[in-house]
C-alpha positions, 0 to 999 in steps of 0.5 A: 378266965378274963377278957379274950384278948388277943396278945398282951400289951406290955409285950407289945409295948416292949417289942414296939420299943426294939423294932422302932429303935431298930427301925429308926436308927438304921432305916429312916433319917432322923429329923432334928427337933427343938431341944425343948422338945428332946426335954419334954420328951423325957418329962414324958419319959419320967411320967409315963414311968410314974405313971406305970408303976402306980398303976402296977403298985396298986394292981399289986395292992389289990392282988391282981393281976395286971395282965388283961386276958387274967380273971379279975375279982374286984374294979380297981377305983383308987389311986391312979386309976381314980383320974383315968380307967386305963393309965397303964396304957397311957404310960405305954403310948406316952412312953414311946411318944416320948421316945421319940421326942427325945431321940427324934426317931420317928419309928417311935412316933409311929409306934406310938399311934399304932399302940393308940389306935390297937389299945383303944379299938381292941384291948380296951373294948374287950376289957370293958365289956368283960368288966360289964358282964363280970360287974354290972351296974358298979362298972357301968358307975365307973364308966361314967365317973373316969375318963378312959384316957384321963384327959378325954 
């Protein structure tokens, strides 16, 4: 069995997407953004989908399950995982933030912050502990060589 993570990040991402839409459209007033920010949001949506599907493709090619609670047989260090240890989680956060920029819905902004803090403080530490226990020095070298969130 993999790390004891409560909740599935993909499901949480989806639930937050729906909840943010409903709250932002019907409860929170909209704040107009510049058209340039809307365009940046659309570009962010495309980038987040590319990150997600390239990550998912690598999981599938390695015959690994992307669900964090599952057992893993190897560390994926190629492709997008050579630049960041958590590209799928990064895709989730960027997607929500880009939804905010595109649709001017403040709930998406709040959900992107919440998702980032939950993943960064709860999901990733448990995954890293599990991977260190499972792969030891090999994973420690990967931790040192590759950034958690690509840019920091």
